[in-house]
C-alpha positions as CSV (number, residue, x, y, z in Angstrom):
1,X,-17.9,-220.3,155.6
2,X,-19.9,-220.8,158.7
3,X,-17.8,-220.2,162.1
4,X,-18.0,-223.2,164.6
5,X,-19.6,-222.6,167.9
6,X,-18.4,-224.9,170.7
7,X,-19.4,-225.7,174.0
8,X,-16.7,-226.1,176.7
9,X,-17.3,-229.3,178.9
10,X,-15.7,-227.8,182.0
11,X,-17.9,-224.7,182.2
12,X,-21.1,-224.9,179.4
13,X,-20.0,-221.5,178.2
14,X,-20.1,-221.0,174.4
15,X,-17.3,-219.2,172.6
16,X,-16.2,-218.8,168.6
17,X,-13.3,-220.7,167.9
18,X,-11.0,-219.9,165.2
19,X,-10.1,-222.7,162.5
20,X,-6.5,-222.6,163.7
21,X,-7.2,-223.5,167.2
22,X,-10.0,-226.0,166.4
23,X,-7.6,-228.0,164.0
24,X,-4.9,-228.0,166.8
25,X,-4.9,-231.3,168.6
26,X,-3.7,-230.4,172.2
27,X,-0.7,-231.9,173.9
28,X,0.2,-232.0,177.5
29,X,2.7,-228.9,176.8
30,X,-0.7,-227.0,175.7
31,X,-2.3,-227.2,179.1
32,X,0.9,-226.0,181.0
33,X,1.3,-223.3,178.5
34,X,-0.6,-220.6,180.2
35,X,-4.3,-219.4,181.0
36,X,-5.2,-216.5,178.9
37,X,-3.0,-215.7,176.3
38,X,-4.5,-216.7,173.0
39,X,-3.2,-220.0,171.5
40,X,-1.8,-221.3,174.7
41,X,-5.4,-221.6,176.3
42,X,-6.6,-224.8,174.5
43,X,-9.6,-227.2,176.1
44,X,-11.5,-230.2,174.5
45,X,-14.6,-229.1,173.4
46,X,-17.7,-230.4,171.6
47,X,-19.0,-229.1,168.3
48,X,-22.6,-228.1,168.1
49,X,-24.6,-227.9,164.9
50,X,-25.2,-224.1,165.3
51,X,-24.2,-222.1,162.4
52,X,-23.1,-218.5,162.9
53,X,-22.7,-215.8,160.2
54,X,-19.3,-215.1,158.9
55,X,-19.6,-211.3,159.5
56,X,-21.0,-209.9,162.8
57,X,-21.9,-206.8,163.8
58,X,-18.8,-204.9,165.2
59,X,-18.5,-203.7,168.8
60,X,-19.4,-200.7,170.1
61,X,-16.5,-198.0,168.8
62,X,-16.2,-196.4,172.6
63,X,-15.5,-200.1,173.8
64,X,-12.0,-200.2,172.0
65,X,-10.3,-197.5,174.0
66,X,-11.6,-199.1,177.2
67,X,-10.4,-202.6,176.0
68,X,-7.0,-201.2,175.1
69,X,-6.9,-199.5,178.6
70,X,-7.7,-202.8,180.3
71,X,-5.0,-204.5,178.3
72,X,-2.3,-202.4,180.2
73,X,-3.6,-203.6,183.5
74,X,-1.7,-206.1,185.6
75,X,-2.3,-209.7,184.8
76,X,-4.7,-210.6,187.9
77,X,-3.9,-214.2,187.7
78,X,-0.4,-213.9,188.3
79,X,1.0,-214.0,192.1
80,X,4.7,-214.3,192.9
81,X,6.0,-216.2,196.0
82,X,8.8,-214.2,197.7
83,X,12.1,-215.8,196.6
84,X,14.0,-213.9,199.4
85,X,12.7,-214.5,203.2
86,X,14.5,-213.6,206.7
87,X,15.8,-216.7,208.3
88,X,17.6,-217.3,211.6
89,X,21.0,-216.3,209.9
90,X,19.7,-213.6,208.0
91,X,18.1,-213.1,204.4
92,X,17.6,-216.9,202.7
93,X,17.3,-217.4,199.2
94,X,14.4,-219.9,198.1
95,X,15.3,-221.5,194.9
96,X,12.4,-223.4,194.5
97,X,10.1,-220.5,194.9
98,X,12.0,-218.6,192.3
99,X,11.9,-221.5,189.9
100,X,8.0,-221.4,190.6
101,X,7.6,-217.9,189.8
102,X,9.5,-218.4,186.3
103,X,7.2,-221.0,185.4
104,X,3.9,-219.0,186.1
105,X,5.1,-215.8,184.4
106,X,2.1,-214.4,182.7
107,X,4.0,-213.8,179.4
108,X,2.1,-214.6,176.6
109,X,2.8,-217.6,174.5
110,X,1.9,-216.3,171.2
111,X,5.3,-217.0,169.2
112,X,5.0,-219.9,166.7
113,X,7.4,-222.2,165.1
114,X,8.3,-220.1,162.0
115,X,9.1,-217.2,164.4
116,X,11.4,-219.4,166.5
117,X,13.3,-220.6,163.2
118,X,13.9,-217.1,162.0
119,X,15.0,-215.6,165.0
120,X,17.4,-218.6,165.5
121,X,18.5,-218.3,161.8
122,X,18.8,-214.3,161.3
123,X,18.2,-213.0,164.7
124,X,21.5,-211.7,165.2
125,X,22.8,-210.9,161.7
126,X,23.8,-207.0,162.4
127,X,26.7,-204.9,163.4
128,X,29.2,-207.7,164.3
129,X,29.0,-209.6,160.9
130,X,28.3,-206.5,158.7
131,X,30.5,-203.8,160.5
132,X,32.6,-205.4,163.2
133,X,34.0,-207.8,160.6
134,X,35.8,-204.7,159.0
135,X,37.9,-204.1,162.1
136,X,38.6,-207.8,162.6
137,X,39.7,-208.3,159.0
138,X,42.1,-205.2,159.3
139,X,43.3,-206.6,162.5
140,X,44.0,-210.3,161.9
141,X,43.5,-210.6,158.1
142,X,41.3,-213.1,156.3
143,X,42.5,-216.4,157.4
144,X,42.5,-215.5,161.1
145,X,39.2,-214.2,160.6
146,X,37.7,-217.3,158.9
147,X,39.3,-219.6,161.5
148,X,37.7,-217.5,164.2
149,X,34.4,-217.4,162.8
150,X,34.5,-221.3,162.3
151,X,36.0,-221.9,166.0
152,X,33.2,-219.7,167.3
153,X,30.6,-221.4,165.2
154,X,31.6,-224.7,166.7
155,X,31.6,-223.7,170.1
156,X,28.0,-221.7,169.7
157,X,26.6,-225.1,167.9
158,X,27.6,-227.1,171.1
159,X,26.2,-224.1,173.4
160,X,22.9,-223.9,171.4
161,X,22.3,-227.7,171.6
162,X,22.8,-227.9,175.2
163,X,20.4,-224.6,175.7
164,X,17.8,-226.3,173.5
165,X,17.8,-229.5,175.6
166,X,17.3,-227.3,179.0
167,X,14.8,-224.9,177.4
168,X,12.6,-227.5,176.2
169,X,12.6,-229.3,179.5
170,X,11.9,-226.4,181.4
171,X,10.3,-223.5,179.1
172,X,10.4,-220.9,181.7
173,X,10.9,-217.3,181.6
174,X,14.6,-216.1,182.0
175,X,15.7,-219.3,180.3
176,X,19.6,-219.4,180.9
177,X,19.8,-217.0,183.7
178,X,16.9,-219.0,185.6
179,X,19.1,-222.2,184.9
180,X,22.1,-220.8,186.3
181,X,20.2,-219.8,189.4
182,X,18.6,-223.2,189.4
183,X,21.5,-225.5,188.4
184,X,24.8,-223.5,189.7
185,X,24.3,-220.9,192.4
186,X,21.5,-218.1,192.9
187,X,24.5,-215.5,193.1
188,X,25.9,-216.8,189.7
189,X,22.5,-216.6,188.2
190,X,21.8,-212.9,189.6
191,X,25.4,-212.0,187.9
192,X,24.6,-213.8,184.9
193,X,21.2,-212.5,184.5
194,X,22.2,-208.8,184.9
195,X,25.2,-209.2,183.0
196,X,22.9,-210.4,180.1
197,X,20.4,-207.7,180.6
198,X,23.0,-204.9,180.6
199,X,24.6,-206.5,177.5
200,X,21.3,-206.0,175.3
201,X,20.7,-202.6,177.1
202,X,23.9,-201.3,175.8
203,X,23.7,-203.2,172.3
204,X,20.5,-201.4,171.4
205,X,22.2,-197.7,171.4
206,X,25.4,-199.3,169.6
207,X,23.2,-200.8,166.9
208,X,21.2,-197.6,166.6
209,X,24.6,-195.3,166.4
210,X,25.7,-198.2,163.7
211,X,22.4,-197.5,161.8
212,X,23.0,-193.9,161.9
213,X,26.6,-194.2,160.7
214,X,25.2,-196.5,157.8
215,X,22.6,-193.9,156.8
216,X,25.1,-191.4,156.2
217,X,26.6,-193.4,153.3
218,X,23.9,-191.7,151.1
219,X,24.7,-187.9,152.7
220,X,21.1,-187.5,153.4
221,X,20.6,-183.8,154.7
222,X,18.8,-185.2,158.0
223,X,20.1,-184.5,161.4
224,X,21.3,-187.6,163.0
225,X,19.3,-186.7,166.0
226,X,16.0,-187.1,164.1
227,X,17.3,-190.3,162.5
228,X,18.1,-191.8,165.9
229,X,14.6,-190.3,167.3
230,X,12.7,-192.1,164.6
231,X,14.7,-195.3,165.1
232,X,14.3,-195.6,168.7
233,X,10.5,-194.7,168.6
234,X,10.0,-197.5,166.1
235,X,11.8,-200.0,168.2
236,X,9.9,-199.0,171.1
237,X,6.5,-199.2,169.5
238,X,7.2,-202.6,168.3
239,X,8.1,-204.0,171.7
240,X,5.0,-202.2,173.2
241,X,2.9,-204.2,171.0
242,X,2.0,-208.0,171.9
243,X,4.8,-210.7,171.4
244,X,3.3,-211.8,168.4
245,X,3.9,-208.5,166.5
246,X,7.5,-208.6,167.6
247,X,7.6,-212.1,166.2
248,X,6.2,-211.1,163.0
249,X,8.4,-208.0,162.5
250,X,11.5,-210.1,163.3
251,X,10.3,-212.7,161.0
252,X,10.1,-210.3,158.1
253,X,13.7,-208.9,158.9
254,X,15.2,-212.2,159.1
255,X,14.0,-213.2,155.8
256,X,15.2,-209.8,154.4
257,X,18.6,-210.3,155.8
258,X,19.0,-214.1,154.9
259,X,18.0,-213.2,151.3
260,X,20.5,-210.3,151.3
261,X,23.3,-212.5,152.6
262,X,22.8,-215.3,150.3
263,X,22.6,-212.9,147.4
264,X,26.0,-211.4,148.3
265,X,27.5,-214.9,148.7
266,X,26.5,-215.6,145.1
267,X,27.4,-212.2,143.6
268,X,30.8,-212.4,145.5
269,X,31.6,-216.1,144.1
270,X,30.9,-214.6,140.5
271,X,33.2,-211.8,141.4
272,X,35.8,-213.7,142.6
273,X,35.7,-216.1,139.6
274,X,36.3,-213.1,137.2
275,X,32.6,-212.0,136.5
276,X,33.7,-208.7,136.5
277,X,35.7,-207.5,133.6
278,X,37.5,-204.5,135.1
279,X,38.8,-206.7,138.1
280,X,39.0,-210.3,136.3
281,X,39.8,-213.3,138.1
282,X,40.6,-212.7,142.0
283,X,40.8,-216.0,143.4
284,X,43.1,-216.2,146.6
285,X,45.1,-213.1,145.4
286,X,44.5,-210.9,148.6
287,X,45.6,-214.3,150.6
288,X,48.9,-213.9,149.0
289,X,49.3,-210.0,148.9
290,X,49.1,-208.6,151.5
291,X,48.7,-211.9,152.9
292,X,46.2,-214.4,154.9
293,X,47.5,-213.4,158.4
294,X,48.1,-210.1,160.2
295,X,49.5,-209.4,163.5
296,X,50.3,-213.2,164.0
297,X,48.8,-215.1,166.8
298,X,47.9,-212.1,168.7
299,X,45.8,-210.7,165.9
300,X,43.8,-214.1,165.6
301,X,43.2,-213.8,169.5
302,X,42.2,-210.0,169.1
303,X,39.4,-211.0,166.6
304,X,37.9,-213.8,168.9
305,X,35.8,-211.3,170.9
306,X,34.4,-209.8,167.5
307,X,33.4,-212.9,166.3
308,X,31.5,-213.8,169.5
309,X,30.0,-210.4,169.4
310,X,28.8,-211.5,165.9
311,X,26.9,-214.4,167.0
312,X,25.5,-212.7,170.1
313,X,21.7,-213.2,170.0
314,X,21.5,-216.9,168.8
315,X,20.6,-217.7,172.4
316,X,17.6,-215.3,172.0
317,X,15.7,-218.6,170.7
318,X,15.9,-220.0,174.4
319,X,14.9,-216.9,175.9
320,X,11.7,-216.9,173.6
321,X,10.8,-220.4,174.6
322,X,8.6,-219.0,177.5
323,X,6.7,-217.2,174.9
324,X,6.4,-219.9,172.5
325,X,3.0,-221.7,171.8
326,X,4.5,-225.4,171.7
327,X,8.1,-225.1,172.7
328,X,8.3,-229.1,172.6
329,X,7.6,-229.0,168.9
330,X,8.9,-225.5,167.7
331,X,12.1,-225.3,169.7
332,X,14.1,-228.3,168.5
333,X,13.6,-227.3,165.0
334,X,14.7,-224.0,165.5
335,X,17.6,-225.0,167.3
336,X,19.1,-227.6,164.5
337,X,18.7,-224.4,162.1
338,X,21.5,-222.9,164.0
339,X,23.9,-225.2,162.0
340,X,22.9,-223.9,158.7
341,X,23.0,-220.3,159.8
342,X,26.8,-220.7,161.3
343,X,27.7,-222.5,158.0
344,X,26.0,-220.6,155.2
345,X,25.3,-217.0,156.9
346,X,28.6,-216.5,158.6
347,X,31.3,-219.0,157.6
348,X,30.6,-218.4,153.8
349,X,29.8,-214.9,153.7
350,X,33.1,-214.1,155.9
351,X,35.1,-216.1,153.6
352,X,33.8,-214.1,150.5
353,X,34.7,-211.0,152.2
354,X,38.3,-212.1,152.9
355,X,38.6,-212.9,149.3
356,X,37.4,-209.8,147.9
357,X,38.8,-207.1,150.3
358,X,42.4,-207.0,151.3
359,X,43.1,-206.4,154.8
360,X,45.2,-203.3,154.2
361,X,42.2,-201.5,152.4
362,X,42.2,-197.9,153.6
363,X,38.3,-198.1,153.6
364,X,37.8,-200.6,156.3
365,X,36.5,-199.7,159.5
366,X,39.4,-199.3,162.0
367,X,41.1,-196.6,163.9
368,X,42.9,-195.4,161.0
369,X,40.1,-195.8,158.6
370,X,39.4,-192.7,156.4
371,X,35.9,-194.1,155.6
372,X,34.0,-195.2,158.4
373,X,30.7,-195.2,156.5
374,X,30.8,-198.4,154.7
375,X,31.1,-202.3,155.9
376,X,33.5,-204.5,154.3
377,X,30.4,-206.0,152.4
378,X,30.0,-202.9,150.9
379,X,33.4,-202.2,150.0
380,X,33.5,-205.7,148.1
381,X,30.7,-204.5,145.8
382,X,32.1,-201.0,145.6
383,X,35.5,-202.5,144.3
384,X,33.8,-204.5,141.5
385,X,32.4,-201.3,140.4
386,X,28.5,-202.4,140.0
387,X,26.7,-199.1,140.1
388,X,23.7,-198.9,142.4
389,X,24.3,-202.6,144.3
390,X,26.6,-200.8,146.9
391,X,23.6,-198.6,148.1
392,X,21.3,-201.9,148.2
393,X,24.0,-203.7,150.4
394,X,24.4,-200.4,152.6
395,X,20.4,-200.6,152.8
396,X,20.6,-204.4,154.0
397,X,23.2,-203.3,156.7
398,X,20.8,-200.5,158.1
399,X,18.0,-203.0,158.1
400,X,20.1,-205.6,159.8
401,X,21.5,-203.4,162.7
402,X,18.2,-202.0,163.4
403,X,16.6,-205.7,163.5
404,X,19.3,-206.5,166.0
405,X,18.4,-203.4,168.0
406,X,14.6,-204.5,168.2
407,X,16.0,-208.0,169.4
408,X,18.0,-205.9,172.2
409,X,15.1,-204.4,173.7
410,X,13.2,-208.0,173.6
411,X,16.2,-209.7,175.1
412,X,17.1,-207.0,177.8
413,X,13.2,-206.6,179.1
414,X,12.3,-210.2,179.3
415,X,15.6,-210.8,181.3
416,X,14.9,-208.0,183.6
417,X,11.2,-209.1,184.2
418,X,12.5,-212.6,184.9
419,X,15.2,-211.5,187.3
420,X,12.5,-209.5,189.0
421,X,10.1,-212.4,189.3
422,X,13.3,-214.5,191.0
423,X,13.8,-211.7,193.5
424,X,17.0,-210.5,191.9
425,X,15.8,-207.2,190.5
426,X,13.3,-204.6,191.8
427,X,9.9,-206.1,192.1
428,X,8.4,-203.1,189.9
429,X,10.3,-204.5,186.7
430,X,7.9,-208.0,187.0
431,X,4.8,-205.9,185.9
432,X,3.3,-207.8,183.2
433,X,-0.2,-206.7,181.7
434,X,-2.9,-208.6,180.5
435,X,-1.4,-208.7,177.1
436,X,1.7,-210.5,178.3
437,X,3.9,-207.5,178.0
438,X,6.6,-206.5,180.7
439,X,6.0,-202.9,180.5
440,X,8.0,-201.5,183.1
441,X,11.2,-203.7,181.9
442,X,10.3,-202.3,178.4
443,X,10.5,-198.8,179.6
444,X,14.0,-199.1,181.5
445,X,15.5,-200.9,178.3
446,X,14.1,-198.0,176.1
447,X,15.7,-195.6,178.5
448,X,19.1,-197.1,177.9
449,X,18.5,-196.6,173.9
450,X,18.9,-192.9,174.8
451,X,22.8,-193.4,175.0
452,X,22.4,-193.5,171.0
453,X,22.3,-189.8,171.2
454,X,26.2,-190.0,172.3
455,X,26.6,-190.3,168.5
456,X,26.3,-186.5,168.1
457,X,28.9,-185.8,170.6
458,X,32.4,-185.2,169.9
459,X,33.6,-188.2,171.6
460,X,31.3,-190.6,169.8
461,X,34.1,-192.9,168.9
462,X,34.8,-193.4,172.3
463,X,31.3,-194.1,173.2
464,X,31.0,-196.8,170.8
465,X,34.2,-198.6,172.1
466,X,32.8,-198.4,175.9
467,X,29.3,-199.8,174.8
468,X,31.1,-202.5,172.7
469,X,33.4,-203.1,175.8
470,X,30.2,-203.5,178.1
471,X,28.7,-206.1,175.6
472,X,31.5,-207.9,174.0
473,X,32.4,-210.5,176.4
474,X,29.0,-210.7,177.9
475,X,28.1,-213.5,175.2
476,X,31.2,-215.5,176.0
477,X,30.3,-215.6,179.8
478,X,26.4,-216.3,179.1
479,X,27.6,-219.3,176.6
480,X,30.2,-220.6,179.2
481,X,27.3,-220.7,181.9
482,X,25.0,-222.6,179.7
483,X,27.3,-225.1,178.9
484,X,28.3,-225.6,182.6
485,X,24.4,-225.5,183.4
486,X,23.9,-228.1,181.0
487,X,26.7,-230.4,182.5
488,X,25.2,-230.2,185.9
489,X,21.5,-230.5,184.5
490,X,22.4,-233.9,183.0
491,X,24.4,-235.2,186.1
492,X,21.6,-234.2,188.3
493,X,19.2,-235.7,185.7
494,X,21.1,-239.1,185.9
495,X,21.7,-239.1,189.7
496,X,18.3,-238.5,190.5
497,X,17.2,-241.6,188.7
498,X,15.8,-240.5,185.4
499,X,16.5,-241.8,182.1
500,X,17.8,-239.9,179.2
501,X,15.2,-241.5,177.2
502,X,12.6,-239.2,179.3
503,X,13.9,-236.1,178.0
504,X,11.7,-234.1,175.3
505,X,14.7,-233.2,173.5
506,X,18.1,-234.4,173.7
507,X,21.1,-232.7,172.7
508,X,23.0,-234.9,170.1
509,X,26.3,-233.8,171.5
510,X,25.5,-234.7,175.0
511,X,27.7,-233.3,177.8
512,X,30.7,-234.0,175.7
513,X,29.5,-231.0,173.5
514,X,29.0,-228.8,176.5
515,X,32.5,-229.6,177.7
516,X,34.1,-228.7,174.5
517,X,32.2,-225.5,174.4
518,X,33.1,-224.7,177.9
519,X,36.8,-225.4,177.8
520,X,37.0,-223.4,174.5
521,X,35.2,-220.3,175.9
522,X,37.3,-220.3,179.0
523,X,40.5,-220.6,176.8
524,X,38.9,-217.5,174.6
525,X,38.6,-215.5,178.0
526,X,42.3,-216.2,178.5
527,X,43.2,-215.1,175.2
528,X,41.3,-212.1,175.4
529,X,42.8,-211.1,178.9
530,X,46.3,-211.4,177.2
531,X,45.2,-209.1,174.3
532,X,43.6,-206.5,177.0
533,X,46.8,-206.2,179.0
534,X,48.9,-206.4,175.7
535,X,47.1,-204.9,172.9
536,X,47.9,-205.5,169.1
537,X,50.6,-203.0,167.8
538,X,51.3,-201.2,171.0
539,X,54.8,-202.4,172.2
540,X,55.5,-199.3,174.6
541,X,52.6,-198.0,176.5
542,X,52.2,-195.8,179.7
543,X,50.4,-197.6,182.7
544,X,47.5,-195.4,181.9
545,X,47.2,-196.6,178.6
546,X,47.7,-200.0,179.6
547,X,44.7,-199.6,182.0
548,X,42.4,-198.3,179.6
549,X,43.0,-200.8,177.0
550,X,42.3,-203.3,179.5
551,X,38.9,-201.8,180.6
552,X,38.0,-201.5,177.0
553,X,38.5,-205.3,176.3
554,X,37.6,-206.5,179.6
555,X,35.2,-204.5,181.2
556,X,32.7,-206.9,181.5
557,X,34.5,-209.6,183.6
558,X,35.0,-207.3,186.6
559,X,31.4,-206.0,186.7
560,X,30.3,-210.0,186.6
561,X,32.8,-211.0,189.3
562,X,31.8,-208.0,191.6
563,X,28.0,-208.6,191.0
564,X,28.4,-212.4,192.0
565,X,30.6,-211.8,194.9
566,X,28.5,-209.0,196.6
567,X,25.1,-211.0,196.0
568,X,26.6,-214.3,197.4
569,X,28.2,-212.5,200.6
570,X,24.9,-210.6,201.2
571,X,22.5,-213.4,200.7
572,X,24.9,-216.3,201.9
573,X,24.0,-218.4,198.8
574,X,25.4,-221.7,198.3
575,X,26.5,-223.9,195.2
576,X,23.7,-226.2,194.4
577,X,24.3,-229.5,195.1
578,X,23.6,-231.9,192.4
579,X,21.2,-234.3,194.5
580,X,19.2,-230.9,195.7
581,X,18.9,-229.6,192.2
582,X,15.2,-229.1,191.5
583,X,14.1,-231.2,188.4
584,X,10.4,-231.2,189.0
585,X,9.3,-227.4,189.1
586,X,7.8,-226.1,185.6
587,X,9.3,-229.4,183.7
588,X,7.6,-230.1,180.5
589,X,6.7,-233.7,181.2
590,X,4.8,-234.6,177.9
591,X,3.3,-237.7,179.1
592,X,0.7,-237.6,176.4
593,X,3.3,-237.8,173.7
594,X,5.5,-240.7,175.3
595,X,4.1,-243.7,173.2
596,X,5.0,-241.2,170.1
597,X,8.2,-240.7,171.0
598,X,9.1,-244.3,171.7
599,X,7.7,-245.1,168.3
600,X,9.9,-242.1,166.9
601,X,12.9,-243.7,168.4
602,X,12.0,-247.3,167.4
603,X,11.5,-245.7,163.7
604,X,14.8,-243.9,163.8
605,X,17.1,-247.2,165.0
606,X,16.2,-248.2,161.2
607,X,17.1,-245.2,159.5
608,X,20.3,-244.9,157.2
609,X,23.2,-242.9,158.5
610,X,22.6,-240.1,156.1
611,X,18.8,-239.8,157.4
612,X,20.2,-239.6,160.9
613,X,22.6,-236.9,160.3
614,X,19.9,-234.9,158.3
615,X,17.5,-235.2,160.8
616,X,20.1,-233.8,163.5
617,X,20.6,-230.9,161.6
618,X,17.3,-230.0,159.6
């Protein structure tokens, strides 16, 4: 098949264009997407009649290392405006300059719709679901566990819809941390951004440690340090490649995890209905004996943070908008998939686990566990006596936690780079090479992964607890900030004379969904505070133990408050007034698609209700 030779109208230069780029119909978003990063650089062109051979002579082999080295050089077209300047009253934070920097970030827009969809569906299925659910089941019982996951699922659905609306309207680097700076307060954006970056920086060693624990299920004679080194090197290598490689790896991981979870749900339903001759029909046996609830309402409150940790990472789909080829098209579809991920992969799997594993099982992962090498998913299969499948499920757990570790480096590195571009982190972290890779931020995130070697220390259990403390509540704060930012964004949008129909993507839940999410998340923070000062099962503790338990459960909150207060006092930032919120810089106008959107709205008005519901969720 002959290749097409095109002549660019603007410059008259000839170049070979791939079939994928040629068949693409450019939209307004494509022209704003970037300058030199693959698919995002699209221009109108005229086809010439010249035919080129399919196979061409390869370039000089000596040029390959030079081109590779050139790729590590800084993106020459990128220049950041200073977000902080000296004024009459000291340092002044320029919100508009910070927003402009996140818009002009040279991150490569190479992620496609299928990458975003799989990141949204399976990107965070890892330690929280497969391993942390064991502790939660032992603490609160199957009914509390199921209710907690349903509640967090509703909250997350509201949050992601709000995030999707803002991320499609402003597909900028940093996403929700940039939205907090722009729509709430630069001081809160600083605190939230660093909180989110730290969350993922410490989640990565946590996931790698979990992978090492899971690997010991097979009693391999391989030192744990060797396994950790291999895992960290692989994660670092994937993230040092361009973002499309990361997208392909996560796409493959997510398909594997999703397939495994669906398989477990089907198998678990068969086992519960009596498919195993040894155990017979189980039904709701374990909900009666030992019972559906454990430790009462306090047990339920205690596992809410575990449920939040399990859902952490869903918001990465918004962070990836800055590296997506066509966010106006890809992001809404990915956002809608979150409903199915919550309903199927979390709620159903947790319900099956609660039916197959009693909360008083000695093999559950808890402080009194005698077998901390298996997740409740593996225990459920082991209890059925199906030879070999427990090893398969354990392999799934290991792949899942490594996938989340990989996503952790992505999330922390992109957040650090965005903070630096906004003047809220050392400028060196904003270094992005010609391939669109934030190399310095990736290096810093990788250095945090070295904490995984704490696994081989005698205090590995304590290290696991403190790493979880640093990352557990972070997601709750992030989601609450997203909901609040969306409420203020909508208010500013209307107050500044814009119509809701002008939004490229509009959350079907509106601000009501954001209020539900915000209030629910604040109540979860209050409940967690209560559990932190009065832990489950500790009726009489010394002041030292109470303080230790408090910081293990609530460490994230004082860190965020100190960061916020310190930044606000030093830079004297102010709460952004509604009428002064910047709704112009980096806005995805999509003027060329306005007629199509109007036609779609007219067409949707004639749809039956079932089709409207299907379109909102699929």
